[in-house]
BAFIGU-745159 format. One line per field, with one value per residue (C-alpha): residue number from 0; x, y, z. Coordinates in Angstrom, 1 decimal. Example, Ala and Ser with C-alpha at 12.3 -4.5 7.8 and 13.67 -1.06 7.14 Angstrom:
n <- 0 / 1
px <- 12.3 / 13.7
py <- -4.5 / -1.1
pz <- 7.8 / 7.1
END
This chain:
n <- 0 / 1 / 2 / 3 / 4 / 5 / 6 / 7 / 8 / 9 / 10 / 11 / 12 / 13 / 14 / 15 / 16 / 17 / 18 / 19 / 20 / 21 / 22 / 23 / 24 / 25 / 26 / 27 / 28 / 29 / 30 / 31 / 32 / 33 / 34 / 35 / 36 / 37 / 38 / 39 / 40 / 41 / 42 / 43 / 44 / 45 / 46 / 47 / 48 / 49 / 50 / 51 / 52 / 53 / 54 / 55 / 56 / 57 / 58 / 59 / 60 / 61 / 62 / 63 / 64 / 65 / 66 / 67 / 68 / 69 / 70 / 71 / 72 / 73 / 74 / 75 / 76 / 77 / 78 / 79 / 80 / 81 / 82 / 83 / 84 / 85 / 86 / 87 / 88 / 89 / 90 / 91 / 92 / 93 / 94 / 95 / 96 / 97 / 98 / 99 / 100 / 101 / 102 / 103 / 104 / 105 / 106 / 107 / 108 / 109 / 110 / 111 / 112 / 113 / 114 / 115 / 116 / 117 / 118 / 119 / 120 / 121 / 122 / 123 / 124 / 125 / 126 / 127 / 128 / 129 / 130 / 131 / 132 / 133 / 134 / 135 / 136 / 137 / 138 / 139 / 140 / 141 / 142 / 143 / 144 / 145 / 146 / 147 / 148 / 149 / 150 / 151 / 152 / 153 / 154 / 155 / 156 / 157 / 158 / 159 / 160 / 161 / 162 / 163 / 164 / 165 / 166 / 167 / 168 / 169 / 170 / 171 / 172 / 173 / 174 / 175 / 176 / 177 / 178 / 179 / 180 / 181 / 182 / 183 / 184 / 185 / 186 / 187 / 188 / 189 / 190 / 191 / 192 / 193 / 194 / 195
px <- 13.6 / 13.8 / 10.4 / 7.9 / 4.4 / 3.9 / 0.6 / -0.8 / 0.6 / -2.9 / -3.9 / -0.5 / -1.4 / -4.8 / -3.2 / -0.6 / -3.1 / -5.5 / -8.5 / -8.2 / -7.2 / -8.1 / -5.9 / -7.5 / -5.2 / -5.6 / -2.1 / 0.0 / 0.8 / 4.4 / 3.3 / 5.4 / 3.8 / 1.1 / -1.1 / -2.3 / -1.6 / -0.3 / 0.1 / 3.7 / 4.7 / 2.6 / 4.8 / 6.1 / 7.0 / 4.6 / 6.1 / 4.2 / 3.8 / 2.1 / 2.0 / -1.6 / -2.8 / -5.2 / -7.1 / -10.3 / -10.1 / -10.5 / -13.8 / -14.3 / -13.9 / -10.6 / -8.9 / -7.4 / -5.2 / -3.9 / -3.0 / -1.2 / 1.1 / 1.6 / 2.8 / 5.3 / 6.6 / 10.2 / 10.5 / 14.0 / 13.3 / 10.8 / 10.1 / 9.4 / 7.7 / 5.3 / 5.2 / 2.0 / 1.0 / -1.7 / -4.6 / -6.7 / -6.7 / -9.8 / -11.4 / -13.1 / -17.0 / -19.2 / -18.7 / -22.1 / -21.0 / -17.8 / -19.7 / -21.4 / -18.1 / -17.2 / -16.5 / -13.6 / -11.5 / -10.7 / -11.2 / -14.0 / -16.7 / -15.1 / -11.8 / -13.6 / -15.5 / -12.1 / -10.4 / -13.3 / -13.6 / -9.9 / -8.8 / -11.9 / -10.0 / -7.9 / -9.2 / -9.5 / -8.2 / -9.3 / -6.5 / -7.0 / -3.7 / -2.4 / -0.1 / 3.1 / 4.9 / 8.6 / 10.7 / 13.5 / 11.8 / 14.1 / 14.3 / 15.7 / 16.6 / 13.7 / 15.6 / 14.5 / 14.3 / 11.3 / 9.3 / 6.7 / 3.3 / 4.2 / 3.0 / 6.1 / 9.7 / 12.8 / 14.5 / 18.3 / 18.6 / 17.6 / 15.1 / 15.3 / 11.9 / 13.0 / 10.8 / 7.9 / 4.7 / 1.1 / -0.7 / -4.1 / -4.2 / -5.5 / -8.9 / -9.0 / -7.9 / -10.7 / -13.2 / -12.1 / -12.4 / -15.8 / -17.1 / -16.1 / -17.6 / -20.8 / -21.2 / -20.6 / -23.4 / -25.6 / -25.3 / -26.1 / -29.2 / -30.4 / -29.5 / -31.1 / -34.1 / -36.1 / -35.8 / -37.0
py <- -9.3 / -5.7 / -5.4 / -3.2 / -1.7 / 1.7 / 2.0 / 4.6 / 4.3 / 4.1 / 1.2 / -0.5 / -0.1 / -1.8 / -4.7 / -5.0 / -5.5 / -7.8 / -5.1 / -5.1 / -7.5 / -5.5 / -3.3 / -1.1 / -0.2 / 1.5 / 2.9 / 5.9 / 8.6 / 7.0 / 3.5 / 2.0 / 2.8 / 4.6 / 1.3 / 1.4 / -1.0 / -4.5 / -7.2 / -7.8 / -9.6 / -12.2 / -11.5 / -8.1 / -5.8 / -3.1 / 0.5 / 3.0 / 6.2 / 9.5 / 10.7 / 11.9 / 10.6 / 12.8 / 12.1 / 13.4 / 10.5 / 7.9 / 7.1 / 9.2 / 6.4 / 5.5 / 8.9 / 8.3 / 5.7 / 8.5 / 10.7 / 7.9 / 6.9 / 10.5 / 11.3 / 8.5 / 9.0 / 10.0 / 12.3 / 11.0 / 7.1 / 4.4 / 1.4 / -1.9 / -4.0 / -6.4 / -8.3 / -9.4 / -12.1 / -11.9 / -14.2 / -13.0 / -9.9 / -9.2 / -6.2 / -4.2 / -4.6 / -1.6 / 1.3 / 0.7 / -3.0 / -2.0 / 0.4 / -2.6 / -3.7 / -0.5 / -2.2 / -4.0 / -0.9 / 2.5 / 4.5 / 7.3 / 7.2 / 10.4 / 8.4 / 5.4 / 8.0 / 9.4 / 6.0 / 4.8 / 8.1 / 8.5 / 7.2 / 5.3 / 3.4 / 1.8 / -1.4 / -0.6 / -3.8 / -5.2 / -7.3 / -9.6 / -9.7 / -12.1 / -10.1 / -11.3 / -9.5 / -9.5 / -11.1 / -8.5 / -5.1 / -2.7 / 1.3 / 2.4 / 5.8 / 7.5 / 7.8 / 10.0 / 7.1 / 5.9 / 9.2 / 9.8 / 8.4 / 4.8 / 1.4 / -0.6 / 0.4 / -1.7 / -0.9 / -0.5 / -2.7 / -6.1 / -6.8 / -10.2 / -11.9 / -15.2 / -16.0 / -13.8 / -14.7 / -14.4 / -11.5 / -13.8 / -17.6 / -19.3 / -19.6 / -15.9 / -14.9 / -17.2 / -15.8 / -12.3 / -13.0 / -14.7 / -11.5 / -9.5 / -12.0 / -12.1 / -8.4 / -8.1 / -10.9 / -8.6 / -6.0 / -8.4 / -9.4 / -5.9 / -5.0 / -8.1 / -7.1 / -9.9 / -7.9 / -4.6
pz <- -7.2 / -8.3 / -10.4 / -8.6 / -9.1 / -8.2 / -6.3 / -4.0 / -0.4 / 1.1 / -0.9 / -0.2 / 3.4 / 2.9 / 0.9 / 3.6 / 6.3 / 4.3 / 4.1 / 0.2 / -2.4 / -5.5 / -7.7 / -10.5 / -13.3 / -16.8 / -17.0 / -16.7 / -19.3 / -19.5 / -20.3 / -23.1 / -26.4 / -24.4 / -24.7 / -21.3 / -18.5 / -19.3 / -16.5 / -17.4 / -14.4 / -12.3 / -9.1 / -8.0 / -5.2 / -4.0 / -4.5 / -2.5 / -3.9 / -3.2 / -7.0 / -7.8 / -4.4 / -2.6 / 0.6 / -1.1 / -3.7 / -0.8 / 0.7 / 3.9 / 6.3 / 4.8 / 4.8 / 8.1 / 6.2 / 4.0 / 6.7 / 8.6 / 5.5 / 4.6 / 8.1 / 8.0 / 4.5 / 3.8 / 0.7 / 0.0 / 0.5 / -0.3 / 2.1 / 0.3 / 2.6 / 0.5 / -2.8 / -4.6 / -6.8 / -9.5 / -8.7 / -11.5 / -14.0 / -15.8 / -17.5 / -14.9 / -14.6 / -15.2 / -12.7 / -11.0 / -10.4 / -8.9 / -6.6 / -5.1 / -4.0 / -2.1 / 1.2 / -0.5 / -1.5 / -0.3 / -3.5 / -3.6 / -6.3 / -7.8 / -8.2 / -9.9 / -12.2 / -13.1 / -13.8 / -16.0 / -18.0 / -18.6 / -22.0 / -22.7 / -25.6 / -23.0 / -20.9 / -17.1 / -15.5 / -12.2 / -10.5 / -7.6 / -5.7 / -3.0 / -0.9 / 1.0 / 3.7 / 3.2 / 6.0 / 5.4 / 4.3 / 2.6 / 2.5 / -0.7 / -2.0 / -4.0 / -7.4 / -10.2 / -12.5 / -10.4 / -10.9 / -13.4 / -14.5 / -15.0 / -13.5 / -13.4 / -12.3 / -12.3 / -9.0 / -8.8 / -5.7 / -5.7 / -2.8 / -0.8 / -1.0 / 0.5 / 3.4 / 2.6 / 4.4 / 3.1 / 4.7 / 4.5 / 4.7 / 1.6 / 3.4 / 4.2 / 0.7 / -0.7 / 1.6 / 0.4 / -3.1 / -2.6 / -0.9 / -4.0 / -6.5 / -4.4 / -4.2 / -7.9 / -8.4 / -6.3 / -9.0 / -11.9 / -9.9 / -9.6 / -13.2 / -14.8 / -16.9 / -15.1 / -11.9 / -13.2
END
């Protein structure tokens, strides 16, 4: 496989250990046709990046994740350790609703505000991803063609995904997704006119 999705290294780390199953995408400046993010692949490698990533854009209790991955980063290479499958992709709920789910992701309120406000003409997508640990992780050169504000990259190298194992069991993944939907439901209950 050589199709990869660029994602903040701290988010990849949380996906890799099963503490997060969500991705939030609106698309980079270099998206084809500047039409915003498109779910072009149902399965893809996770490409950890530090582009635009800042510790201050993570929830305070999650900033140690950023420090840890930044300390281990090689400026000339990228380590591909996981792949993801899209379980669901939907337009993101209102910002206030997503804040009800804060225990399920590492992003700060400020980062969420930025994502919602950037290019309001584009749809912000909430992607639920099932993540798999590669049996044979690969370290590849960080090529110039991978740089830039784009979501998808086609790697020069083919990465072996045979034998990849799910980070969360089916039951664990279902429970994590249920937790997200229950928290979104709490927002709906609170926002309902009948509750005011």
